[in-house]
mmCIF file of the N, C-alpha and C atoms, coordinates in Angstrom:
data_MODEL
# 
_entry.id   MODEL 
# 
loop_
_atom_site.group_PDB 
_atom_site.id 
_atom_site.type_symbol 
_atom_site.label_atom_id 
_atom_site.label_alt_id 
_atom_site.label_comp_id 
_atom_site.label_asym_id 
_atom_site.label_entity_id 
_atom_site.label_seq_id 
_atom_site.pdbx_PDB_ins_code 
_atom_site.Cartn_x 
_atom_site.Cartn_y 
_atom_site.Cartn_z 
_atom_site.occupancy 
_atom_site.B_iso_or_equiv 
_atom_site.pdbx_formal_charge 
_atom_site.auth_seq_id 
_atom_site.auth_comp_id 
_atom_site.auth_asym_id 
_atom_site.auth_atom_id 
_atom_site.pdbx_PDB_model_num 
ATOM 1   N N  . SER A 1 1  ? 223.378 178.495 -35.818 1.00 0.00 ? 1  SER A N  1 
ATOM 2   C CA . SER A 1 1  ? 224.806 178.664 -35.921 1.00 0.00 ? 1  SER A CA 1 
ATOM 3   C C  . SER A 1 1  ? 225.501 177.353 -36.298 1.00 0.00 ? 1  SER A C  1 
ATOM 4   N N  . SER A 1 2  ? 225.010 176.221 -35.748 1.00 0.00 ? 2  SER A N  1 
ATOM 5   C CA . SER A 1 2  ? 225.657 174.955 -36.101 1.00 0.00 ? 2  SER A CA 1 
ATOM 6   C C  . SER A 1 2  ? 225.367 174.574 -37.544 1.00 0.00 ? 2  SER A C  1 
ATOM 7   N N  . VAL A 1 3  ? 224.185 174.917 -38.046 1.00 0.00 ? 3  VAL A N  1 
ATOM 8   C CA . VAL A 1 3  ? 223.866 174.632 -39.444 1.00 0.00 ? 3  VAL A CA 1 
ATOM 9   C C  . VAL A 1 3  ? 224.733 175.502 -40.353 1.00 0.00 ? 3  VAL A C  1 
ATOM 10  N N  . TYR A 1 4  ? 224.903 176.762 -40.004 1.00 0.00 ? 4  TYR A N  1 
ATOM 11  C CA . TYR A 1 4  ? 225.774 177.635 -40.789 1.00 0.00 ? 4  TYR A CA 1 
ATOM 12  C C  . TYR A 1 4  ? 227.223 177.159 -40.714 1.00 0.00 ? 4  TYR A C  1 
ATOM 13  N N  . GLY A 1 5  ? 227.660 176.716 -39.532 1.00 0.00 ? 5  GLY A N  1 
ATOM 14  C CA . GLY A 1 5  ? 229.012 176.185 -39.393 1.00 0.00 ? 5  GLY A CA 1 
ATOM 15  C C  . GLY A 1 5  ? 229.241 174.983 -40.286 1.00 0.00 ? 5  GLY A C  1 
ATOM 16  N N  . LEU A 1 6  ? 228.243 174.119 -40.362 1.00 0.00 ? 6  LEU A N  1 
ATOM 17  C CA . LEU A 1 6  ? 228.335 172.967 -41.256 1.00 0.00 ? 6  LEU A CA 1 
ATOM 18  C C  . LEU A 1 6  ? 228.413 173.432 -42.711 1.00 0.00 ? 6  LEU A C  1 
ATOM 19  N N  . TYR A 1 7  ? 227.560 174.374 -43.071 1.00 0.00 ? 7  TYR A N  1 
ATOM 20  C CA . TYR A 1 7  ? 227.536 174.888 -44.442 1.00 0.00 ? 7  TYR A CA 1 
ATOM 21  C C  . TYR A 1 7  ? 228.870 175.531 -44.828 1.00 0.00 ? 7  TYR A C  1 
ATOM 22  N N  . SER A 1 8  ? 229.398 176.363 -43.959 1.00 0.00 ? 8  SER A N  1 
ATOM 23  C CA . SER A 1 8  ? 230.616 177.099 -44.301 1.00 0.00 ? 8  SER A CA 1 
ATOM 24  C C  . SER A 1 8  ? 231.862 176.219 -44.313 1.00 0.00 ? 8  SER A C  1 
ATOM 25  N N  . ARG A 1 9  ? 231.844 175.110 -43.578 1.00 0.00 ? 9  ARG A N  1 
ATOM 26  C CA . ARG A 1 9  ? 233.015 174.230 -43.524 1.00 0.00 ? 9  ARG A CA 1 
ATOM 27  C C  . ARG A 1 9  ? 232.816 172.922 -44.281 1.00 0.00 ? 9  ARG A C  1 
ATOM 28  N N  . TRP A 1 10 ? 231.762 172.832 -45.066 1.00 0.00 ? 10 TRP A N  1 
ATOM 29  C CA . TRP A 1 10 ? 231.429 171.577 -45.737 1.00 0.00 ? 10 TRP A CA 1 
ATOM 30  C C  . TRP A 1 10 ? 232.573 171.050 -46.602 1.00 0.00 ? 10 TRP A C  1 
ATOM 31  N N  . ASN A 1 11 ? 233.236 171.911 -47.366 1.00 0.00 ? 11 ASN A N  1 
ATOM 32  C CA . ASN A 1 11 ? 234.336 171.462 -48.232 1.00 0.00 ? 11 ASN A CA 1 
ATOM 33  C C  . ASN A 1 11 ? 235.482 170.864 -47.424 1.00 0.00 ? 11 ASN A C  1 
ATOM 34  N N  . VAL A 1 12 ? 235.777 171.420 -46.283 1.00 0.00 ? 12 VAL A N  1 
ATOM 35  C CA . VAL A 1 12 ? 236.854 170.900 -45.442 1.00 0.00 ? 12 VAL A CA 1 
ATOM 36  C C  . VAL A 1 12 ? 236.429 169.592 -44.777 1.00 0.00 ? 12 VAL A C  1 
ATOM 37  N N  . ILE A 1 13 ? 235.207 169.549 -44.287 1.00 0.00 ? 13 ILE A N  1 
ATOM 38  C CA . ILE A 1 13 ? 234.715 168.362 -43.573 1.00 0.00 ? 13 ILE A CA 1 
ATOM 39  C C  . ILE A 1 13 ? 234.664 167.157 -44.499 1.00 0.00 ? 13 ILE A C  1 
ATOM 40  N N  . THR A 1 14 ? 234.220 167.346 -45.722 1.00 0.00 ? 14 THR A N  1 
ATOM 41  C CA . THR A 1 14 ? 234.074 166.205 -46.633 1.00 0.00 ? 14 THR A CA 1 
ATOM 42  C C  . THR A 1 14 ? 235.415 165.641 -47.100 1.00 0.00 ? 14 THR A C  1 
ATOM 43  N N  . LYS A 1 15 ? 236.487 166.406 -46.980 1.00 0.00 ? 15 LYS A N  1 
ATOM 44  C CA . LYS A 1 15 ? 237.800 165.932 -47.422 1.00 0.00 ? 15 LYS A CA 1 
ATOM 45  C C  . LYS A 1 15 ? 238.590 165.239 -46.322 1.00 0.00 ? 15 LYS A C  1 
ATOM 46  N N  . LYS A 1 16 ? 238.142 165.354 -45.078 1.00 0.00 ? 16 LYS A N  1 
ATOM 47  C CA . LYS A 1 16 ? 238.855 164.745 -43.961 1.00 0.00 ? 16 LYS A CA 1 
ATOM 48  C C  . LYS A 1 16 ? 238.088 163.526 -43.451 1.00 0.00 ? 16 LYS A C  1 
ATOM 49  N N  . ALA A 1 17 ? 238.816 162.652 -42.791 1.00 0.00 ? 17 ALA A N  1 
ATOM 50  C CA . ALA A 1 17 ? 238.180 161.492 -42.161 1.00 0.00 ? 17 ALA A CA 1 
ATOM 51  C C  . ALA A 1 17 ? 237.288 161.963 -41.021 1.00 0.00 ? 17 ALA A C  1 
ATOM 52  N N  . PHE A 1 18 ? 236.250 161.173 -40.712 1.00 0.00 ? 18 PHE A N  1 
ATOM 53  C CA . PHE A 1 18 ? 235.321 161.559 -39.646 1.00 0.00 ? 18 PHE A CA 1 
ATOM 54  C C  . PHE A 1 18 ? 236.051 161.683 -38.320 1.00 0.00 ? 18 PHE A C  1 
ATOM 55  N N  . SER A 1 19 ? 235.697 162.699 -37.598 1.00 0.00 ? 19 SER A N  1 
ATOM 56  C CA . SER A 1 19 ? 236.249 162.937 -36.270 1.00 0.00 ? 19 SER A CA 1 
ATOM 57  C C  . SER A 1 19 ? 235.105 163.258 -35.328 1.00 0.00 ? 19 SER A C  1 
ATOM 58  N N  . PRO A 1 20 ? 235.184 162.866 -34.062 1.00 0.00 ? 20 PRO A N  1 
ATOM 59  C CA . PRO A 1 20 ? 234.135 163.264 -33.115 1.00 0.00 ? 20 PRO A CA 1 
ATOM 60  C C  . PRO A 1 20 ? 233.956 164.776 -33.033 1.00 0.00 ? 20 PRO A C  1 
ATOM 61  N N  . ALA A 1 21 ? 234.985 165.519 -33.385 1.00 0.00 ? 21 ALA A N  1 
ATOM 62  C CA . ALA A 1 21 ? 234.857 166.980 -33.378 1.00 0.00 ? 21 ALA A CA 1 
ATOM 63  C C  . ALA A 1 21 ? 233.829 167.458 -34.399 1.00 0.00 ? 21 ALA A C  1 
ATOM 64  N N  . HIS A 1 22 ? 233.639 166.696 -35.489 1.00 0.00 ? 22 HIS A N  1 
ATOM 65  C CA . HIS A 1 22 ? 232.632 167.077 -36.472 1.00 0.00 ? 22 HIS A CA 1 
ATOM 66  C C  . HIS A 1 22 ? 231.230 167.039 -35.866 1.00 0.00 ? 22 HIS A C  1 
ATOM 67  N N  . ALA A 1 23 ? 230.989 166.087 -34.988 1.00 0.00 ? 23 ALA A N  1 
ATOM 68  C CA . ALA A 1 23 ? 229.669 165.981 -34.367 1.00 0.00 ? 23 ALA A CA 1 
ATOM 69  C C  . ALA A 1 23 ? 229.389 167.130 -33.414 1.00 0.00 ? 23 ALA A C  1 
ATOM 70  N N  . ALA A 1 24 ? 230.422 167.855 -33.016 1.00 0.00 ? 24 ALA A N  1 
ATOM 71  C CA . ALA A 1 24 ? 230.229 168.987 -32.110 1.00 0.00 ? 24 ALA A CA 1 
ATOM 72  C C  . ALA A 1 24 ? 229.395 170.090 -32.737 1.00 0.00 ? 24 ALA A C  1 
ATOM 73  N N  . PHE A 1 25 ? 229.303 170.114 -34.069 1.00 0.00 ? 25 PHE A N  1 
ATOM 74  C CA . PHE A 1 25 ? 228.449 171.111 -34.717 1.00 0.00 ? 25 PHE A CA 1 
ATOM 75  C C  . PHE A 1 25 ? 226.984 170.901 -34.347 1.00 0.00 ? 25 PHE A C  1 
ATOM 76  N N  . CYS A 1 26 ? 226.592 169.671 -34.032 1.00 0.00 ? 26 CYS A N  1 
ATOM 77  C CA . CYS A 1 26 ? 225.199 169.358 -33.753 1.00 0.00 ? 26 CYS A CA 1 
ATOM 78  C C  . CYS A 1 26 ? 224.818 169.638 -32.308 1.00 0.00 ? 26 CYS A C  1 
ATOM 79  N N  . PHE A 1 27 ? 225.786 169.631 -31.412 1.00 0.00 ? 27 PHE A N  1 
ATOM 80  C CA . PHE A 1 27 ? 225.467 169.717 -29.994 1.00 0.00 ? 27 PHE A CA 1 
ATOM 81  C C  . PHE A 1 27 ? 224.676 170.959 -29.612 1.00 0.00 ? 27 PHE A C  1 
ATOM 82  N N  . PRO A 1 28 ? 225.061 172.173 -30.037 1.00 0.00 ? 28 PRO A N  1 
ATOM 83  C CA . PRO A 1 28 ? 224.274 173.343 -29.617 1.00 0.00 ? 28 PRO A CA 1 
ATOM 84  C C  . PRO A 1 28 ? 222.820 173.282 -30.072 1.00 0.00 ? 28 PRO A C  1 
ATOM 85  N N  . THR A 1 29 ? 222.577 172.820 -31.264 1.00 0.00 ? 29 THR A N  1 
ATOM 86  C CA . THR A 1 29 ? 221.202 172.759 -31.769 1.00 0.00 ? 29 THR A CA 1 
ATOM 87  C C  . THR A 1 29 ? 220.379 171.738 -30.995 1.00 0.00 ? 29 THR A C  1 
ATOM 88  N N  . LEU A 1 30 ? 220.933 170.560 -30.765 1.00 0.00 ? 30 LEU A N  1 
ATOM 89  C CA . LEU A 1 30 ? 220.192 169.533 -30.044 1.00 0.00 ? 30 LEU A CA 1 
ATOM 90  C C  . LEU A 1 30 ? 220.031 169.884 -28.569 1.00 0.00 ? 30 LEU A C  1 
ATOM 91  N N  . SER A 1 31 ? 221.010 170.557 -27.993 1.00 0.00 ? 31 SER A N  1 
ATOM 92  C CA . SER A 1 31 ? 220.885 171.020 -26.613 1.00 0.00 ? 31 SER A CA 1 
ATOM 93  C C  . SER A 1 31 ? 219.781 172.078 -26.499 1.00 0.00 ? 31 SER A C  1 
ATOM 94  N N  . HIS A 1 32 ? 219.701 172.949 -27.485 1.00 0.00 ? 32 HIS A N  1 
ATOM 95  C CA . HIS A 1 32 ? 218.639 173.961 -27.501 1.00 0.00 ? 32 HIS A CA 1 
ATOM 96  C C  . HIS A 1 32 ? 217.263 173.293 -27.639 1.00 0.00 ? 32 HIS A C  1 
ATOM 97  N N  . ALA A 1 33 ? 217.176 172.265 -28.483 1.00 0.00 ? 33 ALA A N  1 
ATOM 98  C CA . ALA A 1 33 ? 215.907 171.538 -28.621 1.00 0.00 ? 33 ALA A CA 1 
ATOM 99  C C  . ALA A 1 33 ? 215.493 170.921 -27.285 1.00 0.00 ? 33 ALA A C  1 
ATOM 100 N N  . ASN A 1 34 ? 216.452 170.412 -26.536 1.00 0.00 ? 34 ASN A N  1 
ATOM 101 C CA . ASN A 1 34 ? 216.159 169.848 -25.224 1.00 0.00 ? 34 ASN A CA 1 
ATOM 102 C C  . ASN A 1 34 ? 215.657 170.929 -24.265 1.00 0.00 ? 34 ASN A C  1 
ATOM 103 N N  . ALA A 1 35 ? 216.249 172.112 -24.308 1.00 0.00 ? 35 ALA A N  1 
ATOM 104 C CA . ALA A 1 35 ? 215.804 173.215 -23.456 1.00 0.00 ? 35 ALA A CA 1 
ATOM 105 C C  . ALA A 1 35 ? 214.395 173.671 -23.835 1.00 0.00 ? 35 ALA A C  1 
ATOM 106 N N  . VAL A 1 36 ? 214.103 173.720 -25.116 1.00 0.00 ? 36 VAL A N  1 
ATOM 107 C CA . VAL A 1 36 ? 212.759 174.104 -25.561 1.00 0.00 ? 36 VAL A CA 1 
ATOM 108 C C  . VAL A 1 36 ? 211.733 173.066 -25.099 1.00 0.00 ? 36 VAL A C  1 
ATOM 109 N N  . GLN A 1 37 ? 212.110 171.799 -25.139 1.00 0.00 ? 37 GLN A N  1 
ATOM 110 C CA . GLN A 1 37 ? 211.203 170.748 -24.667 1.00 0.00 ? 37 GLN A CA 1 
ATOM 111 C C  . GLN A 1 37 ? 210.922 170.924 -23.176 1.00 0.00 ? 37 GLN A C  1 
ATOM 112 N N  . ALA A 1 38 ? 211.936 171.261 -22.395 1.00 0.00 ? 38 ALA A N  1 
ATOM 113 C CA . ALA A 1 38 ? 211.734 171.505 -20.968 1.00 0.00 ? 38 ALA A CA 1 
ATOM 114 C C  . ALA A 1 38 ? 210.815 172.713 -20.751 1.00 0.00 ? 38 ALA A C  1 
ATOM 115 N N  . TYR A 1 39 ? 210.999 173.749 -21.559 1.00 0.00 ? 39 TYR A N  1 
ATOM 116 C CA . TYR A 1 39 ? 210.135 174.928 -21.465 1.00 0.00 ? 39 TYR A CA 1 
ATOM 117 C C  . TYR A 1 39 ? 208.685 174.574 -21.797 1.00 0.00 ? 39 TYR A C  1 
ATOM 118 N N  . ARG A 1 40 ? 208.508 173.731 -22.821 1.00 0.00 ? 40 ARG A N  1 
ATOM 119 C CA . ARG A 1 40 ? 207.151 173.295 -23.172 1.00 0.00 ? 40 ARG A CA 1 
ATOM 120 C C  . ARG A 1 40 ? 206.509 172.568 -21.995 1.00 0.00 ? 40 ARG A C  1 
ATOM 121 N N  . GLY A 1 41 ? 207.284 171.736 -21.312 1.00 0.00 ? 41 GLY A N  1 
ATOM 122 C CA . GLY A 1 41 ? 206.762 171.021 -20.154 1.00 0.00 ? 41 GLY A CA 1 
ATOM 123 C C  . GLY A 1 41 ? 206.363 171.973 -19.038 1.00 0.00 ? 41 GLY A C  1 
ATOM 124 N N  . ALA A 1 42 ? 207.166 173.008 -18.818 1.00 0.00 ? 42 ALA A N  1 
ATOM 125 C CA . ALA A 1 42 ? 206.839 173.995 -17.789 1.00 0.00 ? 42 ALA A CA 1 
ATOM 126 C C  . ALA A 1 42 ? 205.593 174.784 -18.167 1.00 0.00 ? 42 ALA A C  1 
ATOM 127 N N  . VAL A 1 43 ? 205.473 175.146 -19.434 1.00 0.00 ? 43 VAL A N  1 
ATOM 128 C CA . VAL A 1 43 ? 204.282 175.877 -19.886 1.00 0.00 ? 43 VAL A CA 1 
ATOM 129 C C  . VAL A 1 43 ? 203.040 175.003 -19.699 1.00 0.00 ? 43 VAL A C  1 
ATOM 130 N N  . ASP A 1 44 ? 203.139 173.735 -20.055 1.00 0.00 ? 44 ASP A N  1 
ATOM 131 C CA . ASP A 1 44 ? 201.997 172.832 -19.889 1.00 0.00 ? 44 ASP A CA 1 
ATOM 132 C C  . ASP A 1 44 ? 201.627 172.649 -18.420 1.00 0.00 ? 44 ASP A C  1 
ATOM 133 N N  . ALA A 1 45 ? 202.617 172.589 -17.545 1.00 0.00 ? 45 ALA A N  1 
ATOM 134 C CA . ALA A 1 45 ? 202.358 172.313 -16.128 1.00 0.00 ? 45 ALA A CA 1 
ATOM 135 C C  . ALA A 1 45 ? 201.890 173.536 -15.349 1.00 0.00 ? 45 ALA A C  1 
ATOM 136 N N  . PHE A 1 46 ? 202.425 174.705 -15.665 1.00 0.00 ? 46 PHE A N  1 
ATOM 137 C CA . PHE A 1 46 ? 202.199 175.850 -14.791 1.00 0.00 ? 46 PHE A CA 1 
ATOM 138 C C  . PHE A 1 46 ? 201.408 176.999 -15.397 1.00 0.00 ? 46 PHE A C  1 
ATOM 139 N N  . SER A 1 47 ? 201.034 176.921 -16.659 1.00 0.00 ? 47 SER A N  1 
ATOM 140 C CA . SER A 1 47 ? 200.301 178.037 -17.256 1.00 0.00 ? 47 SER A CA 1 
ATOM 141 C C  . SER A 1 47 ? 198.841 177.665 -17.468 1.00 0.00 ? 47 SER A C  1 
ATOM 142 N N  . THR A 1 48 ? 198.069 178.671 -17.740 1.00 0.00 ? 48 THR A N  1 
ATOM 143 C CA . THR A 1 48 ? 196.653 178.459 -18.036 1.00 0.00 ? 48 THR A CA 1 
ATOM 144 C C  . THR A 1 48 ? 196.374 178.603 -19.532 1.00 0.00 ? 48 THR A C  1 
ATOM 145 N N  . ILE A 1 49 ? 197.411 178.571 -20.332 1.00 0.00 ? 49 ILE A N  1 
ATOM 146 C CA . ILE A 1 49 ? 197.252 178.672 -21.783 1.00 0.00 ? 49 ILE A CA 1 
ATOM 147 C C  . ILE A 1 49 ? 196.581 177.387 -22.278 1.00 0.00 ? 49 ILE A C  1 
ATOM 148 N N  . PRO A 1 50 ? 195.489 177.500 -22.999 1.00 0.00 ? 50 PRO A N  1 
ATOM 149 C CA . PRO A 1 50 ? 194.767 176.299 -23.424 1.00 0.00 ? 50 PRO A CA 1 
ATOM 150 C C  . PRO A 1 50 ? 195.501 175.540 -24.538 1.00 0.00 ? 50 PRO A C  1 
ATOM 151 N N  . PRO A 1 51 ? 195.297 174.232 -24.586 1.00 0.00 ? 51 PRO A N  1 
ATOM 152 C CA . PRO A 1 51 ? 195.871 173.459 -25.697 1.00 0.00 ? 51 PRO A CA 1 
ATOM 153 C C  . PRO A 1 51 ? 195.324 173.969 -27.035 1.00 0.00 ? 51 PRO A C  1 
ATOM 154 N N  . GLY A 1 52 ? 196.158 173.970 -28.038 1.00 0.00 ? 52 GLY A N  1 
ATOM 155 C CA . GLY A 1 52 ? 195.729 174.426 -29.358 1.00 0.00 ? 52 GLY A CA 1 
ATOM 156 C C  . GLY A 1 52 ? 195.818 175.924 -29.559 1.00 0.00 ? 52 GLY A C  1 
ATOM 157 N N  . SER A 1 53 ? 196.313 176.650 -28.555 1.00 0.00 ? 53 SER A N  1 
ATOM 158 C CA . SER A 1 53 ? 196.457 178.103 -28.713 1.00 0.00 ? 53 SER A CA 1 
ATOM 159 C C  . SER A 1 53 ? 197.600 178.393 -29.686 1.00 0.00 ? 53 SER A C  1 
ATOM 160 N N  . PRO A 1 54 ? 197.584 179.557 -30.312 1.00 0.00 ? 54 PRO A N  1 
ATOM 161 C CA . PRO A 1 54 ? 198.647 179.893 -31.267 1.00 0.00 ? 54 PRO A CA 1 
ATOM 162 C C  . PRO A 1 54 ? 200.043 179.818 -30.644 1.00 0.00 ? 54 PRO A C  1 
ATOM 163 N N  . PHE A 1 55 ? 200.157 180.223 -29.390 1.00 0.00 ? 55 PHE A N  1 
ATOM 164 C CA . PHE A 1 55 ? 201.463 180.174 -28.728 1.00 0.00 ? 55 PHE A CA 1 
ATOM 165 C C  . PHE A 1 55 ? 201.965 178.742 -28.596 1.00 0.00 ? 55 PHE A C  1 
ATOM 166 N N  . LYS A 1 56 ? 201.104 177.830 -28.164 1.00 0.00 ? 56 LYS A N  1 
ATOM 167 C CA . LYS A 1 56 ? 201.529 176.434 -27.998 1.00 0.00 ? 56 LYS A CA 1 
ATOM 168 C C  . LYS A 1 56 ? 201.811 175.773 -29.345 1.00 0.00 ? 56 LYS A C  1 
ATOM 169 N N  . ILE A 1 57 ? 201.066 176.119 -30.349 1.00 0.00 ? 57 ILE A N  1 
ATOM 170 C CA . ILE A 1 57 ? 201.322 175.575 -31.683 1.00 0.00 ? 57 ILE A CA 1 
ATOM 171 C C  . ILE A 1 57 ? 202.666 176.088 -32.201 1.00 0.00 ? 57 ILE A C  1 
ATOM 172 N N  . ALA A 1 58 ? 202.941 177.382 -32.030 1.00 0.00 ? 58 ALA A N  1 
ATOM 173 C CA . ALA A 1 58 ? 204.214 177.957 -32.470 1.00 0.00 ? 58 ALA A CA 1 
ATOM 174 C C  . ALA A 1 58 ? 205.383 177.347 -31.695 1.00 0.00 ? 58 ALA A C  1 
ATOM 175 N N  . LEU A 1 59 ? 205.211 177.162 -30.397 1.00 0.00 ? 59 LEU A N  1 
ATOM 176 C CA . LEU A 1 59 ? 206.263 176.575 -29.576 1.00 0.00 ? 59 LEU A CA 1 
ATOM 177 C C  . LEU A 1 59 ? 206.543 175.131 -29.984 1.00 0.00 ? 59 LEU A C  1 
ATOM 178 N N  . PHE A 1 60 ? 205.489 174.370 -30.244 1.00 0.00 ? 60 PHE A N  1 
ATOM 179 C CA . PHE A 1 60 ? 205.654 172.989 -30.693 1.00 0.00 ? 60 PHE A CA 1 
ATOM 180 C C  . PHE A 1 60 ? 206.336 172.941 -32.060 1.00 0.00 ? 60 PHE A C  1 
ATOM 181 N N  . SER A 1 61 ? 205.926 173.821 -32.957 1.00 0.00 ? 61 SER A N  1 
ATOM 182 C CA . SER A 1 61 ? 206.516 173.855 -34.300 1.00 0.00 ? 61 SER A CA 1 
ATOM 183 C C  . SER A 1 61 ? 207.996 174.217 -34.239 1.00 0.00 ? 61 SER A C  1 
ATOM 184 N N  . TYR A 1 62 ? 208.334 175.182 -33.405 1.00 0.00 ? 62 TYR A N  1 
ATOM 185 C CA . TYR A 1 62 ? 209.733 175.578 -33.250 1.00 0.00 ? 62 TYR A CA 1 
ATOM 186 C C  . TYR A 1 62 ? 210.559 174.429 -32.676 1.00 0.00 ? 62 TYR A C  1 
ATOM 187 N N  . TRP A 1 63 ? 210.017 173.746 -31.678 1.00 0.00 ? 63 TRP A N  1 
ATOM 188 C CA . TRP A 1 63 ? 210.713 172.613 -31.070 1.00 0.00 ? 63 TRP A CA 1 
ATOM 189 C C  . TRP A 1 63 ? 210.954 171.508 -32.097 1.00 0.00 ? 63 TRP A C  1 
ATOM 190 N N  . MET A 1 64 ? 209.926 171.177 -32.879 1.00 0.00 ? 64 MET A N  1 
ATOM 191 C CA . MET A 1 64 ? 210.072 170.121 -33.888 1.00 0.00 ? 64 MET A CA 1 
ATOM 192 C C  . MET A 1 64 ? 211.091 170.520 -34.961 1.00 0.00 ? 64 MET A C  1 
ATOM 193 N N  . LEU A 1 65 ? 211.040 171.751 -35.417 1.00 0.00 ? 65 LEU A N  1 
ATOM 194 C CA . LEU A 1 65 ? 211.987 172.220 -36.428 1.00 0.00 ? 65 LEU A CA 1 
ATOM 195 C C  . LEU A 1 65 ? 213.417 172.121 -35.905 1.00 0.00 ? 65 LEU A C  1 
ATOM 196 N N  . THR A 1 66 ? 213.643 172.575 -34.687 1.00 0.00 ? 66 THR A N  1 
ATOM 197 C CA . THR A 1 66 ? 214.975 172.525 -34.097 1.00 0.00 ? 66 THR A CA 1 
ATOM 198 C C  . THR A 1 66 ? 215.448 171.085 -33.937 1.00 0.00 ? 66 THR A C  1 
ATOM 199 N N  . LEU A 1 67 ? 214.575 170.222 -33.481 1.00 0.00 ? 67 LEU A N  1 
ATOM 200 C CA . LEU A 1 67 ? 214.921 168.821 -33.278 1.00 0.00 ? 67 LEU A CA 1 
ATOM 201 C C  . LEU A 1 67 ? 215.237 168.131 -34.608 1.00 0.00 ? 67 LEU A C  1 
ATOM 202 N N  . ILE A 1 68 ? 214.425 168.366 -35.618 1.00 0.00 ? 68 ILE A N  1 
ATOM 203 C CA . ILE A 1 68 ? 214.626 167.721 -36.921 1.00 0.00 ? 68 ILE A CA 1 
ATOM 204 C C  . ILE A 1 68 ? 215.903 168.226 -37.587 1.00 0.00 ? 68 ILE A C  1 
ATOM 205 N N  . VAL A 1 69 ? 216.130 169.539 -37.567 1.00 0.00 ? 69 VAL A N  1 
ATOM 206 C CA . VAL A 1 69 ? 217.337 170.090 -38.194 1.00 0.00 ? 69 VAL A CA 1 
ATOM 207 C C  . VAL A 1 69 ? 218.584 169.576 -37.474 1.00 0.00 ? 69 VAL A C  1 
ATOM 208 N N  . GLY A 1 70 ? 218.580 169.577 -36.157 1.00 0.00 ? 70 GLY A N  1 
ATOM 209 C CA . GLY A 1 70 ? 219.729 169.075 -35.414 1.00 0.00 ? 70 GLY A CA 1 
ATOM 210 C C  . GLY A 1 70 ? 219.997 167.607 -35.679 1.00 0.00 ? 70 GLY A C  1 
ATOM 211 N N  . THR A 1 71 ? 218.949 166.823 -35.771 1.00 0.00 ? 71 THR A N  1 
ATOM 212 C CA . THR A 1 71 ? 219.099 165.393 -36.053 1.00 0.00 ? 71 THR A CA 1 
ATOM 213 C C  . THR A 1 71 ? 219.629 165.167 -37.465 1.00 0.00 ? 71 THR A C  1 
ATOM 214 N N  . LEU A 1 72 ? 219.105 165.903 -38.435 1.00 0.00 ? 72 LEU A N  1 
ATOM 215 C CA . LEU A 1 72 ? 219.587 165.762 -39.810 1.00 0.00 ? 72 LEU A CA 1 
ATOM 216 C C  . LEU A 1 72 ? 221.054 166.139 -39.947 1.00 0.00 ? 72 LEU A C  1 
ATOM 217 N N  . VAL A 1 73 ? 221.451 167.217 -39.276 1.00 0.00 ? 73 VAL A N  1 
ATOM 218 C CA . VAL A 1 73 ? 222.860 167.615 -39.315 1.00 0.00 ? 73 VAL A CA 1 
ATOM 219 C C  . VAL A 1 73 ? 223.721 166.527 -38.679 1.00 0.00 ? 73 VAL A C  1 
ATOM 220 N N  . LEU A 1 74 ? 223.264 165.935 -37.593 1.00 0.00 ? 74 LEU A N  1 
ATOM 221 C CA . LEU A 1 74 ? 224.014 164.844 -36.956 1.00 0.00 ? 74 LEU A CA 1 
ATOM 222 C C  . LEU A 1 74 ? 224.152 163.664 -37.898 1.00 0.00 ? 74 LEU A C  1 
ATOM 223 N N  . PHE A 1 75 ? 223.072 163.282 -38.587 1.00 0.00 ? 75 PHE A N  1 
ATOM 224 C CA . PHE A 1 75 ? 223.153 162.178 -39.527 1.00 0.00 ? 75 PHE A CA 1 
ATOM 225 C C  . PHE A 1 75 ? 224.086 162.472 -40.695 1.00 0.00 ? 75 PHE A C  1 
ATOM 226 N N  . VAL A 1 76 ? 224.050 163.685 -41.195 1.00 0.00 ? 76 VAL A N  1 
ATOM 227 C CA . VAL A 1 76 ? 224.926 164.059 -42.312 1.00 0.00 ? 76 VAL A CA 1 
ATOM 228 C C  . VAL A 1 76 ? 226.390 163.984 -41.883 1.00 0.00 ? 76 VAL A C  1 
ATOM 229 N N  . LEU A 1 77 ? 226.681 164.452 -40.698 1.00 0.00 ? 77 LEU A N  1 
ATOM 230 C CA . LEU A 1 77 ? 228.079 164.451 -40.239 1.00 0.00 ? 77 LEU A CA 1 
ATOM 231 C C  . LEU A 1 77 ? 228.582 163.059 -39.875 1.00 0.00 ? 77 LEU A C  1 
ATOM 232 N N  . SER A 1 78 ? 227.717 162.204 -39.403 1.00 0.00 ? 78 SER A N  1 
ATOM 233 C CA . SER A 1 78 ? 228.186 160.890 -38.948 1.00 0.00 ? 78 SER A CA 1 
ATOM 234 C C  . SER A 1 78 ? 228.070 159.830 -40.031 1.00 0.00 ? 78 SER A C  1 
ATOM 235 N N  . ALA A 1 79 ? 227.543 160.177 -41.203 1.00 0.00 ? 79 ALA A N  1 
ATOM 236 C CA . ALA A 1 79 ? 227.406 159.193 -42.281 1.00 0.00 ? 79 ALA A CA 1 
ATOM 237 C C  . ALA A 1 79 ? 228.696 159.013 -43.035 1.00 0.00 ? 79 ALA A C  1 
# 
């Protein structure tokens, strides 16, 4: 949703001076990445799922994608 918000408001954002409100588009994505990281820690600590299983690989890939996209959006907005 924050990536779509950035996309749909890009013309308006680029014409105005930077505001801390622009960075608010990144917060939900980065907060979600933090929650996924906590979930990964719980799965590692309390489950019997072996390392390298498809579930752990998918969870790691999703976490990295969310983290990278959120970080890139933050850099684009704050540049």
